[in-house]
N, C-alpha and C positions, 0 to 999 in steps of 0.2 A: 292953288293947285296949278299944275302945268300939264299941258297936253304933250304926249310923246307918242310918236308913231312906232310901229314895229320896225321900220327901217332905221329910225333913230336909235331904238333900243339895241338893235343888232350892232350898230356902229359903236355904241357905248361899250358893249361887250368886247368888240374887237380892240378898242382902244385900251382895254385893261387886261387883255389876255396875258401879257407878260408878267403881271403881278402875281399870278397863281401858279407859275412854273416852279418846280421844285428847287432849281438852282438859283433862284432870285434871293438875294440876301436881305430880305425885309425882316423887321421884327415880327414876332408871332402876333402881336396886337395889330400891326399894320396889315399883315396877311389876312387876318380875320375881318378887318374892315373892308378889304377888297372882296373877300368871299361873300360877305353879307350884302355889299353893294351890288355885286353881280347877280346874286340870288334874286334880289328885289327887282332889278332891271329885267332879268330873265322871265319874270312873271308876266311882263307885257307880251313877250313872244309866245309863251305857252298859252296865254289866255285865249288867243285866237282872234282878238279884236284888232282892227286896224288902228284905232286910236283909243286911248284909255285915259280918263281923268284920274290922275294919281299924284300924290306927293311922293316924289322919289328923292332919295338922298343925294347930296352933293358927292361928286367924285372924291374919294379919299386922297390925301396927300401921302406919298410914300415916305416911310420912316425906315431908314437903312440901319441894319444891324452893324455895329462897330467892331464886332469880333470876327 
């Protein structure tokens, strides 16, 4: 398990904001991975705890749509 602070969680969300924009040409599967990742990270912020012991997923690697 890793310890992640609210500040770190906010930074992880900022680092992946680009991946959920409509005009980003990621595959649907890759977009879904980023959405799920961000949802899980967001739970740290919503929880109201300064620190939370949690297993959080690794940041997804972008997979670009070739079309």
